[in-house]
BALORO-435987 format. One record per atom (N, C-alpha, C, O, CB): residue number from 0; residue in one letter; x negated, y, z negated; atom name. Coordinates in steps of 0.2 Angstrom, whole numbers, padded with zeros to 4 digits, always signed. Glycine has a CB too. Layout:
BALORO-435987
- NUM | a | X | Y | Z | CA
...
END
This chain:
BALORO-435987
- 0 | m | -1000 | +0070 | -0332 | N
- 0 | m | -0997 | +0068 | -0329 | CA
- 0 | m | -0994 | +0066 | -0325 | C
- 0 | m | -0995 | +0064 | -0319 | O
- 0 | m | -0998 | +0068 | -0330 | CB
- 1 | s | -0988 | +0066 | -0329 | N
- 1 | s | -0980 | +0062 | -0326 | CA
- 1 | s | -0982 | +0069 | -0316 | C
- 1 | s | -0981 | +0068 | -0310 | O
- 1 | s | -0969 | +0065 | -0335 | CB
- 2 | e | -0983 | +0075 | -0320 | N
- 2 | e | -0985 | +0079 | -0309 | CA
- 2 | e | -0988 | +0075 | -0306 | C
- 2 | e | -0986 | +0075 | -0300 | O
- 2 | e | -0990 | +0085 | -0307 | CB
- 3 | k | -0992 | +0072 | -0307 | N
- 3 | k | -0998 | +0070 | -0304 | CA
- 3 | k | -0993 | +0063 | -0301 | C
- 3 | k | -0993 | +0062 | -0294 | O
- 3 | k | -1005 | +0070 | -0310 | CB
- 4 | q | -0990 | +0058 | -0305 | N
- 4 | q | -0985 | +0054 | -0305 | CA
- 4 | q | -0980 | +0056 | -0299 | C
- 4 | q | -0979 | +0052 | -0294 | O
- 4 | q | -0982 | +0055 | -0311 | CB
- 5 | g | -0976 | +0063 | -0301 | N
- 5 | g | -0972 | +0064 | -0295 | CA
- 5 | g | -0974 | +0066 | -0291 | C
- 5 | g | -0971 | +0065 | -0286 | O
- 5 | g | -0967 | +0067 | -0295 | CB
- 6 | l | -0982 | +0070 | -0289 | N
- 6 | l | -0983 | +0070 | -0281 | CA
- 6 | l | -0986 | +0066 | -0276 | C
- 6 | l | -0987 | +0068 | -0270 | O
- 6 | l | -0985 | +0074 | -0281 | CB
- 7 | l | -0989 | +0060 | -0280 | N
- 7 | l | -0991 | +0053 | -0281 | CA
- 7 | l | -0984 | +0049 | -0276 | C
- 7 | l | -0985 | +0047 | -0271 | O
- 7 | l | -0992 | +0051 | -0290 | CB
- 8 | d | -0979 | +0050 | -0279 | N
- 8 | d | -0972 | +0047 | -0278 | CA
- 8 | d | -0969 | +0052 | -0269 | C
- 8 | d | -0968 | +0049 | -0264 | O
- 8 | d | -0966 | +0050 | -0286 | CB
- 9 | k | -0969 | +0059 | -0270 | N
- 9 | k | -0967 | +0062 | -0265 | CA
- 9 | k | -0974 | +0060 | -0258 | C
- 9 | k | -0972 | +0061 | -0253 | O
- 9 | k | -0965 | +0070 | -0268 | CB
- 10 | v | -0979 | +0058 | -0259 | N
- 10 | v | -0982 | +0057 | -0254 | CA
- 10 | v | -0982 | +0051 | -0250 | C
- 10 | v | -0985 | +0050 | -0245 | O
- 10 | v | -0988 | +0058 | -0255 | CB
- 11 | r | -0978 | +0046 | -0254 | N
- 11 | r | -0977 | +0040 | -0252 | CA
- 11 | r | -0969 | +0041 | -0251 | C
- 11 | r | -0966 | +0036 | -0249 | O
- 11 | r | -0980 | +0034 | -0258 | CB
- 12 | e | -0966 | +0046 | -0251 | N
- 12 | e | -0959 | +0046 | -0250 | CA
- 12 | e | -0961 | +0047 | -0242 | C
- 12 | e | -0960 | +0043 | -0238 | O
- 12 | e | -0954 | +0051 | -0255 | CB
- 13 | l | -0964 | +0052 | -0241 | N
- 13 | l | -0965 | +0057 | -0236 | CA
- 13 | l | -0968 | +0051 | -0232 | C
- 13 | l | -0965 | +0049 | -0226 | O
- 13 | l | -0971 | +0063 | -0238 | CB
- 14 | e | -0973 | +0047 | -0235 | N
- 14 | e | -0979 | +0040 | -0228 | CA
- 14 | e | -0974 | +0035 | -0226 | C
- 14 | e | -0976 | +0031 | -0221 | O
- 14 | e | -0987 | +0034 | -0233 | CB
- 15 | a | -0964 | +0034 | -0229 | N
- 15 | a | -0962 | +0031 | -0227 | CA
- 15 | a | -0955 | +0032 | -0220 | C
- 15 | a | -0950 | +0029 | -0218 | O
- 15 | a | -0963 | +0028 | -0233 | CB
- 16 | m | -0959 | +0038 | -0219 | N
- 16 | m | -0951 | +0044 | -0216 | CA
- 16 | m | -0953 | +0043 | -0208 | C
- 16 | m | -0959 | +0043 | -0206 | O
- 16 | m | -0951 | +0056 | -0220 | CB
- 17 | s | -0949 | +0043 | -0204 | N
- 17 | s | -0956 | +0041 | -0196 | CA
- 17 | s | -0956 | +0046 | -0197 | C
- 17 | s | -0954 | +0050 | -0201 | O
- 17 | s | -0956 | +0038 | -0187 | CB
- 18 | d | -0960 | +0047 | -0187 | N
- 18 | d | -0962 | +0052 | -0185 | CA
- 18 | d | -0958 | +0060 | -0184 | C
- 18 | d | -0959 | +0065 | -0184 | O
- 18 | d | -0965 | +0050 | -0181 | CB
- 19 | e | -0951 | +0056 | -0182 | N
- 19 | e | -0947 | +0061 | -0180 | CA
- 19 | e | -0943 | +0063 | -0187 | C
- 19 | e | -0938 | +0062 | -0184 | O
- 19 | e | -0942 | +0059 | -0173 | CB
- 20 | e | -0942 | +0064 | -0192 | N
- 20 | e | -0941 | +0062 | -0199 | CA
- 20 | e | -0946 | +0066 | -0200 | C
- 20 | e | -0943 | +0072 | -0201 | O
- 20 | e | -0941 | +0056 | -0202 | CB
- 21 | l | -0952 | +0067 | -0200 | N
- 21 | l | -0958 | +0071 | -0203 | CA
- 21 | l | -0957 | +0078 | -0197 | C
- 21 | l | -0958 | +0084 | -0198 | O
- 21 | l | -0967 | +0066 | -0201 | CB
- 22 | s | -0956 | +0077 | -0194 | N
- 22 | s | -0957 | +0080 | -0187 | CA
- 22 | s | -0952 | +0088 | -0190 | C
- 22 | s | -0953 | +0094 | -0190 | O
- 22 | s | -0954 | +0075 | -0179 | CB
- 23 | s | -0945 | +0084 | -0192 | N
- 23 | s | -0941 | +0090 | -0191 | CA
- 23 | s | -0941 | +0091 | -0198 | C
- 23 | s | -0935 | +0092 | -0200 | O
- 23 | s | -0934 | +0089 | -0188 | CB
- 24 | l | -0947 | +0091 | -0203 | N
- 24 | l | -0948 | +0096 | -0209 | CA
- 24 | l | -0952 | +0100 | -0205 | C
- 24 | l | -0950 | +0106 | -0205 | O
- 24 | l | -0952 | +0092 | -0217 | CB
- 25 | g | -0958 | +0099 | -0201 | N
- 25 | g | -0964 | +0107 | -0199 | CA
- 25 | g | -0967 | +0099 | -0202 | C
- 25 | g | -0969 | +0102 | -0207 | O
- 25 | g | -0964 | +0118 | -0204 | CB
- 26 | i | -0970 | +0093 | -0202 | N
- 26 | i | -0973 | +0089 | -0207 | CA
- 26 | i | -0977 | +0085 | -0203 | C
- 26 | i | -0975 | +0079 | -0203 | O
- 26 | i | -0968 | +0086 | -0212 | CB
- 27 | l | -0985 | +0086 | -0199 | N
- 27 | l | -0988 | +0081 | -0195 | CA
- 27 | l | -0990 | +0077 | -0200 | C
- 27 | l | -0993 | +0078 | -0205 | O
- 27 | l | -0993 | +0084 | -0190 | CB
- 28 | r | -0989 | +0068 | -0196 | N
- 28 | r | -0991 | +0061 | -0203 | CA
- 28 | r | -0997 | +0065 | -0203 | C
- 28 | r | -0995 | +0071 | -0204 | O
- 28 | r | -0992 | +0051 | -0201 | CB
- 29 | e | -1005 | +0064 | -0203 | N
- 29 | e | -1012 | +0068 | -0207 | CA
- 29 | e | -1011 | +0072 | -0210 | C
- 29 | e | -1017 | +0074 | -0211 | O
- 29 | e | -1018 | +0069 | -0205 | CB
- 30 | d | -1005 | +0080 | -0213 | N
- 30 | d | -1006 | +0086 | -0214 | CA
- 30 | d | -0999 | +0083 | -0221 | C
- 30 | d | -0996 | +0088 | -0223 | O
- 30 | d | -1005 | +0093 | -0207 | CB
- 31 | i | -0998 | +0077 | -0224 | N
- 31 | i | -0995 | +0076 | -0227 | CA
- 31 | i | -0996 | +0075 | -0235 | C
- 31 | i | -0992 | +0076 | -0240 | O
- 31 | i | -0993 | +0072 | -0224 | CB
- 32 | v | -1004 | +0072 | -0236 | N
- 32 | v | -1007 | +0072 | -0243 | CA
- 32 | v | -1010 | +0082 | -0243 | C
- 32 | v | -1011 | +0085 | -0248 | O
- 32 | v | -1015 | +0064 | -0244 | CB
- 33 | d | -1010 | +0086 | -0238 | N
- 33 | d | -1013 | +0094 | -0239 | CA
- 33 | d | -1006 | +0093 | -0239 | C
- 33 | d | -1006 | +0093 | -0245 | O
- 33 | d | -1018 | +0099 | -0233 | CB
- 34 | h | -1000 | +0093 | -0237 | N
- 34 | h | -0993 | +0096 | -0238 | CA
- 34 | h | -0993 | +0095 | -0245 | C
- 34 | h | -0997 | +0099 | -0248 | O
- 34 | h | -0986 | +0093 | -0234 | CB
- 35 | v | -0990 | +0090 | -0250 | N
- 35 | v | -0993 | +0089 | -0255 | CA
- 35 | v | -0995 | +0092 | -0261 | C
- 35 | v | -0993 | +0094 | -0266 | O
- 35 | v | -0997 | +0087 | -0253 | CB
- 36 | f | -1001 | +0092 | -0256 | N
- 36 | f | -1004 | +0092 | -0262 | CA
- 36 | f | -1008 | +0102 | -0261 | C
- 36 | f | -1013 | +0104 | -0264 | O
- 36 | f | -1011 | +0084 | -0262 | CB
- 37 | r | -1005 | +0105 | -0258 | N
- 37 | r | -1006 | +0112 | -0255 | CA
- 37 | r | -1007 | +0116 | -0262 | C
- 37 | r | -1013 | +0116 | -0264 | O
- 37 | r | -1001 | +0116 | -0250 | CB
- 38 | d | -1004 | +0118 | -0266 | N
- 38 | d | -1005 | +0123 | -0273 | CA
- 38 | d | -1009 | +0118 | -0279 | C
- 38 | d | -1009 | +0118 | -0285 | O
- 38 | d | -0997 | +0126 | -0278 | CB
- 39 | a | -1013 | +0114 | -0275 | N
- 39 | a | -1018 | +0110 | -0281 | CA
- 39 | a | -1024 | +0112 | -0277 | C
- 39 | a | -1030 | +0110 | -0280 | O
- 39 | a | -1017 | +0101 | -0282 | CB
- 40 | h | -1025 | +0116 | -0272 | N
- 40 | h | -1031 | +0116 | -0266 | CA
- 40 | h | -1033 | +0121 | -0267 | C
- 40 | h | -1029 | +0125 | -0269 | O
- 40 | h | -1029 | +0115 | -0258 | CB
- 41 | f | -1040 | +0124 | -0268 | N
- 41 | f | -1041 | +0130 | -0267 | CA
- 41 | f | -1047 | +0131 | -0262 | C
- 41 | f | -1050 | +0127 | -0259 | O
- 41 | f | -1042 | +0133 | -0274 | CB
- 42 | v | -1047 | +0135 | -0262 | N
- 42 | v | -1050 | +0136 | -0252 | CA
- 42 | v | -1058 | +0143 | -0255 | C
- 42 | v | -1062 | +0145 | -0251 | O
- 42 | v | -1040 | +0144 | -0242 | CB
END
């Protein structure tokens, strides 16, 4: 459960950033959830 909470906290942290800050990290706003949960996604 704490791992999930940590991931949700990371999503919130990234969502609070400006588009410019996200861009400097190479992340688009619409990709935040995919970025944070990338290891949990199975294709």
